[in-house]
C-alpha positions, 0 to 999 in steps of 0.5 A: 519514472518506471518500474514495478512495486513488490506487489506487481503493480506498474509504477508509471509515475513518481507519485505512485511510489508510496511509503508506509507511515507505520513501517516504512515499507514501499508500497503503491496505490494498489497495495496501500491504504490511504485514510486522510492523506496517511499511507499504510501498507497492507500489513500495517493496515491489518495490524491497526484494524485487527484483521487476520487474512490467511494468505495475505491481504490485498487492498483496492486502489486509493480513492482520493 
């Protein structure tokens, strides 16, 4: 599989194409947060944790 996530990260493998459990938005390991196998996009992560980040939120890679 190849392609690009909406954040610009290259999707080289099928398992890189994740989906947010909060809103269903497609996301990748670069723009998602995955606590204990649940995947959330940056927007839902900010909402769940009460974060307010001007200009958007960029999360680091998923560590598993």
